[in-house]
Every structure is written in structure tokens, then in C-alpha cells.
C-alpha positions as CSV (number, residue, x, y, z in Angstrom):
1,V,6.1,-39.1,85.0
2,T,9.6,-37.8,85.4
3,S,8.9,-34.1,84.7
4,I,6.4,-31.7,83.2
5,L,7.8,-28.8,81.2
6,P,5.8,-25.8,79.8
7,M,6.8,-26.0,76.2
8,P,7.3,-22.8,74.1
9,K,4.3,-21.7,72.1
10,N,6.0,-22.2,68.7
11,K,9.3,-23.4,67.1
12,K,10.6,-19.8,66.9
13,E,10.3,-19.4,70.7
14,A,12.1,-22.8,71.0
15,E,15.1,-21.6,69.1
16,G,18.2,-21.6,71.3
17,L,16.5,-23.6,74.0
18,S,17.5,-27.2,74.7
19,I,16.2,-30.0,76.9
20,M,18.7,-31.8,79.2
21,M,17.8,-35.3,80.2
22,V,19.7,-37.3,82.9
23,T,19.3,-41.0,83.9
24,K,19.7,-42.9,87.1
25,N,22.9,-44.6,85.9
26,G,24.6,-41.3,85.0
27,T,23.8,-40.8,81.3
28,G,23.0,-37.3,80.0
29,K,21.5,-36.1,76.8
30,K,20.8,-32.7,75.3
31,S,18.3,-32.2,72.5
32,S,16.9,-29.1,70.9
33,A,13.5,-28.1,72.3
34,K,12.1,-27.7,68.8
35,H,12.3,-31.5,68.3
36,F,9.5,-31.8,70.9
37,H,7.2,-29.0,69.8
38,D,4.8,-31.2,67.8
39,V,4.2,-34.3,69.9
40,R,1.8,-37.0,68.7
41,R,-1.0,-38.2,70.9
42,S,1.0,-41.5,71.3
43,G,4.1,-39.6,72.3
44,L,7.7,-39.5,71.0
45,I,10.9,-41.2,71.8
46,A,13.0,-38.8,73.8
47,I,16.0,-41.0,74.7
48,T,17.1,-44.6,74.2
49,L,17.7,-46.2,77.6
50,D,20.0,-49.1,78.4
51,S,18.6,-52.1,80.2
52,G,17.9,-51.3,83.9
53,D,18.3,-47.6,83.5
54,E,15.6,-44.9,84.1
55,L,15.1,-41.3,83.2
56,I,15.0,-39.3,86.4
57,S,15.3,-35.6,85.3
58,V,14.3,-33.4,82.4
59,S,15.0,-29.7,82.4
60,F,15.3,-26.7,80.0
61,V,18.8,-25.5,79.5
62,S,20.2,-22.4,77.7
63,K,23.6,-21.6,76.3
64,N,26.3,-21.0,79.0
65,D,24.2,-22.6,81.8
66,D,25.8,-25.3,84.1
67,V,24.3,-28.6,85.0
68,M,24.4,-29.8,88.7
69,I,24.0,-33.6,89.5
70,A,23.7,-35.3,92.8
71,T,23.8,-39.0,93.8
72,K,22.2,-41.0,96.6
73,E,25.7,-41.6,98.2
74,G,26.3,-37.8,98.5
75,Q,28.4,-37.2,95.4
76,S,27.9,-34.3,93.0
77,I,29.3,-32.9,89.8
78,R,28.9,-29.5,88.1
79,F,29.7,-29.2,84.4
80,K,29.0,-26.8,81.5
81,E,26.0,-27.6,79.4
82,S,28.2,-27.3,76.3
83,D,30.1,-30.4,77.5
84,V,27.0,-32.4,76.2
85,R,26.5,-31.9,72.4
86,E,23.0,-31.7,71.0
87,M,21.7,-35.1,69.8
88,G,18.6,-36.4,68.0
89,R,15.7,-37.9,69.8
90,N,16.7,-41.5,69.3
91,A,20.3,-41.1,70.7
92,A,21.3,-42.7,74.0
93,G,23.4,-39.9,75.4
94,V,26.8,-39.7,77.0
95,R,28.2,-40.3,80.5
96,V,27.9,-37.2,82.7
97,I,29.0,-38.7,86.0
98,K,31.0,-41.8,86.9
99,L,29.2,-43.7,89.7
100,E,30.6,-46.1,92.3
101,K,28.9,-49.5,92.8
102,N,25.4,-49.3,94.2
103,D,25.3,-45.5,93.7
104,A,22.7,-43.8,91.5
105,V,21.7,-40.3,90.3
106,I,18.8,-38.9,92.3
107,S,18.7,-35.3,91.0
108,A,19.9,-33.1,88.1
109,D,19.2,-29.4,88.0
110,I,20.3,-26.3,86.0
111,V,22.5,-23.5,87.3
112,S,21.3,-20.5,85.2
113,K,24.0,-18.1,84.0
114,D,21.8,-15.3,85.4
115,S,21.4,-16.9,88.8
116,K,22.2,-14.6,91.8
117,N,23.7,-16.1,94.9
118,P,22.7,-19.7,94.0
119,A,23.0,-22.5,96.6
120,L,22.4,-26.3,96.5
121,F,19.8,-27.5,98.9
122,V,20.1,-31.2,99.7
123,I,18.1,-33.5,102.0
124,G,18.5,-37.1,103.1
125,A,15.9,-39.9,103.5
126,N,15.9,-39.4,107.3
127,G,15.0,-35.7,107.1
128,Y,18.5,-34.1,107.5
129,G,19.3,-31.3,105.1
130,K,21.3,-28.1,104.4
131,K,22.2,-25.5,101.9
132,T,25.7,-25.1,100.4
133,D,26.9,-22.1,98.4
134,L,27.4,-23.1,94.8
135,S,30.8,-21.3,94.9
136,E,32.0,-24.4,96.7
137,Y,31.4,-26.5,93.6
138,K,34.0,-26.0,90.9
139,T,33.0,-26.5,87.3
140,Q,34.4,-29.8,86.1
141,K,34.4,-31.8,82.9
142,R,31.4,-34.2,82.5
143,G,32.0,-37.9,83.2
144,G,34.1,-37.6,86.3
145,S,33.3,-38.9,89.8
146,G,32.6,-35.4,91.1
147,I,33.0,-34.2,94.7
148,L,31.2,-34.7,98.0
149,T,28.0,-32.7,98.5
150,M,26.8,-34.3,101.8
151,K,28.2,-36.7,104.3
152,V,25.8,-39.6,104.1
153,T,25.5,-41.6,107.3
154,S,23.0,-43.9,109.0
155,K,21.7,-40.8,110.7
156,T,21.0,-38.9,107.5
157,G,20.0,-41.8,105.3
158,S,20.8,-41.8,101.6
159,L,20.5,-38.5,99.8
160,M,17.0,-38.3,98.2
161,G,16.7,-34.8,96.9
162,A,18.8,-31.9,95.7
163,K,17.7,-28.6,94.2
164,V,19.6,-25.4,93.0
165,V,17.9,-22.6,94.9
166,T,18.1,-18.8,94.4
167,E,16.5,-15.7,95.9
168,N,13.3,-16.7,93.9
169,E,12.7,-19.8,96.1
170,E,11.4,-19.2,99.6
171,E,10.0,-22.4,101.0
172,I,10.5,-26.2,100.9
173,V,7.6,-28.7,101.0
174,A,8.6,-32.3,101.9
175,M,6.5,-35.4,102.1
176,S,7.3,-38.8,103.7
177,K,6.4,-42.2,102.4
178,K,3.7,-42.4,105.1
179,S,2.2,-39.1,104.1
180,Q,3.7,-36.8,106.7
181,V,4.2,-33.3,105.2
182,I,6.3,-30.3,106.3
183,R,6.5,-26.8,104.9
184,T,9.6,-24.8,106.0
185,D,11.1,-21.4,105.1
186,L,14.4,-21.9,103.2
187,K,15.9,-19.0,105.2
188,E,15.6,-21.1,108.4
189,I,17.8,-23.9,106.8
190,P,21.5,-23.2,107.5
191,T,24.2,-22.8,104.9
192,L,26.9,-25.3,105.6
193,G,30.0,-26.8,103.9
194,R,29.9,-29.7,101.5
195,S,31.3,-32.3,103.8
196,T,28.7,-31.9,106.6
197,Q,25.6,-34.0,107.4
198,G,23.2,-31.0,107.7
199,V,20.6,-30.5,110.4
200,R,17.3,-32.1,111.1
201,I,14.6,-30.4,108.9
202,M,11.8,-33.0,109.4
203,K,11.3,-35.3,112.3
204,L,10.0,-38.6,111.0
205,R,8.1,-41.4,112.7
206,E,9.9,-44.7,113.2
207,G,10.0,-46.7,110.0
208,D,9.2,-43.7,107.8
209,S,11.4,-41.9,105.3
210,L,11.3,-39.0,102.9
211,A,9.6,-39.6,99.6
212,S,9.8,-36.3,97.8
213,M,10.4,-32.6,98.1
214,I,9.8,-29.4,96.1
215,C,11.1,-25.8,96.5
216,L,8.6,-23.0,96.1
């Protein structure tokens, strides 16, 4: 399961609401939410994937929102949702970020037009993370290489999670591959520049690494 979205109760409520899908290899697709209101028990095709690609993010998006993408090598791109035209369910999508060899998208999130003081929270596989004000991320055209969002080193490990956070989010819960869990107040995590490594948020045992995280 990539994502679970609470669908609108009827097609009228779905009007003007779209679903943004992003894959591991940097393909993005936007489809009207009304196309997914009536889903058969056997499911529906949401996106046509190229061989070796995987769907990694599915989010609701509204008119004038921005999309924020991060990769495992610490790159990021912010672009307008309108840069991706609406497509039918069987379409494959378009390139939203140009990836270097061995890089991959690890996260895609929405910057709501109504967000107040948003920041991007990022965390590496070895438990190092930070927040960075979204004002440091200029809006670009989709399909570019983006800009640095975290300095990835052997100390930080590859970037494994990124989330747009606002005043509505208060905590982060992170879990390692060996079932170690930490719960931390987001206010305790420093706001640093894009090119920094961040600070240790979670001390991991030898041979362990971060598996997933969620902001509450």
C-alpha cells in the first residue's frame, strides 16, 4: 500500500479536487478525484508504470497548490500543480524531476496555498534530520534537477523521509528496521539551511537504520 486517502462522499464534493501521483523514477501524474469515486472490488488502474518503476506517493491536490519532491541523494524540487495537466486513469504521466544515476524519489508532498509558515522536515537513514523553511525553496518548472535539500554523507545515510510540516503538526514518530521507535516534538528539531546535514534525532543501534516516519 502506497497511501490511503479519505475519498469525498460523492462526485460533487470531488469537483475541483485532484489526485497527484509520483513514482520512484520521477514520473508524476494528476487525475481528477471524481475518476476514483466509484471503485470496483477488484480495483482500478490509477497509473501505467514503466518497467522497474514504482508508485511511492499519492496525495490530494487543489488548484494553486505546489508539489514538493525529495530524493534519496538529498535533491528536491518544488513546482506548481498546474505544471502537470490532468490525465485519464490509464495515462503514464510526465517527468517531474530529473534524477542522477542511482538516485530515486523517496517522498512527494503538497504545499497548500493556505499553509502558514510551512517547513520541510527531512530525515536520513542514520537518524539525522532537520527542518528548513520552505521560503528557501524557489518554485521551479517541473522536470528539472532541483536543488539540494540535505547534505547526504556516510554519517547521515541516504535521505529516507521528507514531509511538509505546518503549525498543525506537532510531533514526529520514527521507526527503525529493527523495530526501535522514537517520538519527538517537532519544536525540538532545529530549523537549518538546505545544505546542512541536520542533527541526530534518533540514536540507532549498530546495523540498524530508519524504516519509516510520520508527522502527527
